[in-house]
C-alpha positions as CSV (number, residue, x, y, z in Angstrom):
1,M,97.0,-66.5,130.4
2,T,95.5,-68.9,132.9
3,E,93.1,-66.3,134.2
4,A,92.1,-65.3,130.7
5,R,91.4,-69.0,129.8
6,E,89.4,-69.4,133.0
7,R,87.2,-66.4,132.2
8,I,86.6,-67.6,128.7
9,S,85.7,-71.1,130.1
10,R,83.3,-69.5,132.6
11,R,81.6,-67.5,129.8
12,S,81.3,-70.6,127.7
13,V,79.6,-72.5,130.6
14,D,77.3,-69.6,131.3
15,K,76.2,-69.4,127.6
16,F,75.7,-73.1,127.5
17,A,73.5,-73.0,130.6
18,Q,71.5,-70.0,129.3
19,R,70.9,-71.8,126.0
20,R,69.7,-74.9,127.8
21,A,67.3,-72.7,129.8
22,Q,66.0,-71.1,126.6
23,L,65.5,-74.4,124.9
24,A,63.8,-75.9,127.9
25,E,61.3,-73.0,128.2
26,S,60.5,-73.4,124.5
27,A,60.1,-77.1,124.8
28,L,57.7,-76.8,127.7
29,Q,54.9,-75.7,125.5
30,A,55.1,-78.8,123.3
31,L,55.5,-81.1,126.2
32,S,52.6,-79.6,128.1
33,E,50.3,-79.9,125.1
34,L,51.2,-83.4,124.0
35,G,52.5,-85.1,127.2
36,Y,55.6,-87.2,127.6
37,A,54.5,-90.3,125.7
38,R,53.4,-88.5,122.5
39,T,56.4,-86.1,122.3
40,S,59.8,-86.7,120.7
41,L,62.7,-84.3,120.4
42,R,61.8,-83.9,116.7
43,E,58.2,-83.0,117.5
44,I,59.4,-80.5,120.1
45,A,61.7,-78.9,117.6
46,Q,58.8,-78.6,115.1
47,K,56.8,-76.6,117.7
48,S,59.7,-74.4,118.6
49,D,62.2,-72.1,116.9
50,F,65.0,-74.6,117.3
51,S,66.1,-77.5,115.1
52,H,66.2,-81.1,116.1
53,G,70.0,-81.0,115.9
54,V,70.2,-78.0,118.3
55,L,68.0,-79.8,120.8
56,H,70.1,-82.9,120.6
57,Y,73.3,-80.9,121.1
58,Y,72.1,-79.5,124.4
59,F,70.1,-82.4,125.7
60,A,71.1,-86.1,125.3
61,D,67.5,-87.2,125.0
62,K,63.8,-86.4,125.8
63,V,64.2,-87.6,129.4
64,E,67.0,-85.1,130.1
65,L,65.0,-82.3,128.4
66,L,61.8,-83.0,130.3
67,T,63.3,-83.2,133.7
68,Y,65.3,-80.1,133.1
69,A,62.2,-78.2,131.8
70,V,60.0,-79.3,134.7
71,R,62.7,-78.4,137.3
72,Q,62.9,-75.0,135.8
73,F,59.2,-74.5,136.1
74,E,59.2,-76.0,139.7
75,E,61.9,-73.5,140.8
76,V,59.2,-70.9,140.7
77,C,56.3,-73.1,141.7
78,V,57.7,-74.4,145.0
79,T,57.5,-70.9,146.5
80,R,54.1,-70.0,145.1
81,Y,52.4,-70.0,148.5
82,D,55.2,-68.3,150.4
83,D,53.8,-64.8,149.7
84,V,50.4,-66.0,151.0
85,V,52.0,-67.0,154.3
86,A,54.0,-63.8,154.5
87,A,51.0,-61.6,153.9
88,A,48.6,-63.4,156.2
89,N,47.8,-61.7,159.5
90,S,45.3,-64.3,160.8
91,A,44.2,-67.8,160.3
92,E,41.3,-66.5,158.3
93,D,43.6,-64.6,156.0
94,L,45.8,-67.6,155.5
95,K,42.8,-69.9,154.7
96,R,41.4,-67.6,152.2
97,G,44.7,-66.8,150.6
98,F,45.8,-70.4,150.3
99,G,42.5,-71.3,148.7
100,A,42.7,-68.4,146.2
101,A,46.3,-69.2,145.4
102,M,45.6,-72.8,144.6
103,A,42.6,-71.9,142.5
104,G,44.6,-69.3,140.7
105,T,47.4,-71.6,139.7
106,L,44.8,-74.2,138.6
107,R,43.4,-71.6,136.2
108,A,46.7,-70.2,135.0
109,D,49.0,-73.2,134.9
110,A,46.8,-76.2,134.3
111,V,48.8,-77.6,131.4
112,M,52.0,-77.3,133.3
113,H,50.5,-79.1,136.3
114,R,49.3,-81.8,133.9
115,L,52.9,-82.2,132.7
116,W,54.2,-82.5,136.3
117,Y,51.7,-85.3,137.0
118,D,52.6,-86.9,133.7
119,L,56.3,-86.9,134.8
120,R,55.5,-88.2,138.2
121,N,53.5,-91.1,136.7
122,Q,56.2,-91.8,134.2
123,S,58.7,-92.1,137.1
124,L,56.9,-95.3,138.1
125,F,58.2,-96.9,134.9
126,E,61.2,-94.7,134.0
127,E,63.9,-95.1,136.7
128,S,65.8,-92.1,135.2
129,F,63.0,-89.8,136.4
130,R,62.7,-91.0,140.0
131,A,65.5,-89.0,141.7
132,D,64.2,-85.7,140.2
133,V,60.6,-86.5,140.9
134,L,61.3,-87.4,144.5
135,D,63.3,-84.2,145.0
136,I,60.5,-82.0,143.5
137,D,57.9,-83.9,145.6
138,E,59.9,-83.1,148.7
139,Q,60.1,-79.4,147.8
140,R,56.3,-79.3,147.2
141,E,55.7,-81.1,150.5
142,A,57.8,-78.5,152.3
143,M,55.9,-75.7,150.5
144,V,52.5,-77.0,151.7
145,W,53.8,-77.7,155.2
146,R,54.9,-74.0,155.6
147,V,51.3,-73.1,155.1
148,V,50.0,-75.8,157.5
149,E,52.6,-74.9,160.1
150,R,51.8,-71.2,160.0
151,Y,48.0,-71.9,160.2
152,A,48.6,-74.0,163.3
153,E,50.5,-71.1,164.8
154,F,47.6,-68.8,164.2
155,A,45.2,-71.3,165.5
156,G,47.3,-71.9,168.6
157,V,47.3,-75.7,168.3
158,P,49.7,-78.2,166.9
159,A,48.9,-79.6,163.5
160,K,47.2,-83.0,163.7
161,V,49.0,-84.5,160.7
162,T,52.5,-85.0,159.5
163,P,54.0,-83.1,156.5
164,P,53.7,-86.1,154.1
165,V,50.0,-86.6,155.0
166,A,49.2,-82.9,154.6
167,Y,50.9,-82.8,151.3
168,A,49.3,-86.0,150.0
169,T,45.9,-84.7,151.0
170,F,46.2,-81.3,149.4
171,D,47.9,-82.8,146.3
172,G,45.0,-85.3,145.9
173,L,42.5,-82.5,146.2
174,F,44.3,-80.4,143.6
175,Q,44.8,-83.3,141.2
176,R,41.1,-84.1,141.3
177,A,40.3,-80.4,140.6
178,L,42.8,-80.4,137.7
179,L,41.1,-83.3,136.1
180,Q,37.8,-81.6,136.4
181,H,39.1,-78.4,135.0
182,L,40.7,-80.1,132.0
183,A,37.4,-81.9,131.4
184,G,35.7,-78.5,131.1
185,R,33.9,-78.3,134.5
186,D,33.5,-74.6,135.0
187,S,33.2,-74.8,138.7
188,A,36.4,-76.8,139.3
189,A,38.6,-73.8,140.4
190,E,35.8,-72.3,142.5
191,D,35.1,-75.6,144.2
192,L,38.8,-76.0,144.9
193,E,39.0,-72.5,146.4
194,Q,36.2,-73.3,148.8
195,S,37.4,-76.7,149.7
196,V,41.0,-75.7,150.6
197,P,40.2,-73.6,153.6
198,R,37.9,-76.3,155.0
199,L,40.5,-78.9,154.5
200,L,43.3,-76.8,156.1
201,E,41.1,-76.2,159.2
202,L,40.3,-79.9,159.4
203,L,43.9,-81.0,159.2
204,V,45.1,-78.6,161.8
205,C,42.2,-78.3,164.2
206,A,40.6,-81.7,163.9
207,G,37.3,-80.9,165.5
208,A,38.3,-77.8,167.4
209,P,36.1,-74.7,167.0
210,A,36.7,-72.8,163.7
211,V,39.4,-70.0,164.1
């Protein structure tokens, strides 16, 4: 009887988690369109197939839903450049692949990146966001550093910056390109794709001949 109850309990937990994931995925669209400040659970419900009551059953409030939804998106995003690193056979391959990958995600996922920056900005005011934001930021930093570290190996020199500096530099470049892209500047993604390789070389080689 005990084992049977445990199996039933595990299935209930699994179903609850699956339902939360489905709801979060549905909510991402509304959140990415309207942003945190202009979105309530009721408005999210109106833009999805789920009622306000259902959302409130699975998530205590908008803060919990937003952090869960963004974390779900970031689980995929924080490995987006790993394939580029794995496929590169030279410093040149890595530079071009990294630039193309950053430009690609700018084009494909602009509204989701906008939501991430919205959440990060909100964490300056909402203490309940901060632990999650800091954790996601650390994962993003590690993702960027894997690229920088591999490029340094190809170049045969140690990187001239620390992981936080490398991340902050690429993140700033990407956020600027995102703003330009959202403002309708057609060249934003292409400019980013061209700037990333130059910045990578600068951060690693710092005046050494191009590799």
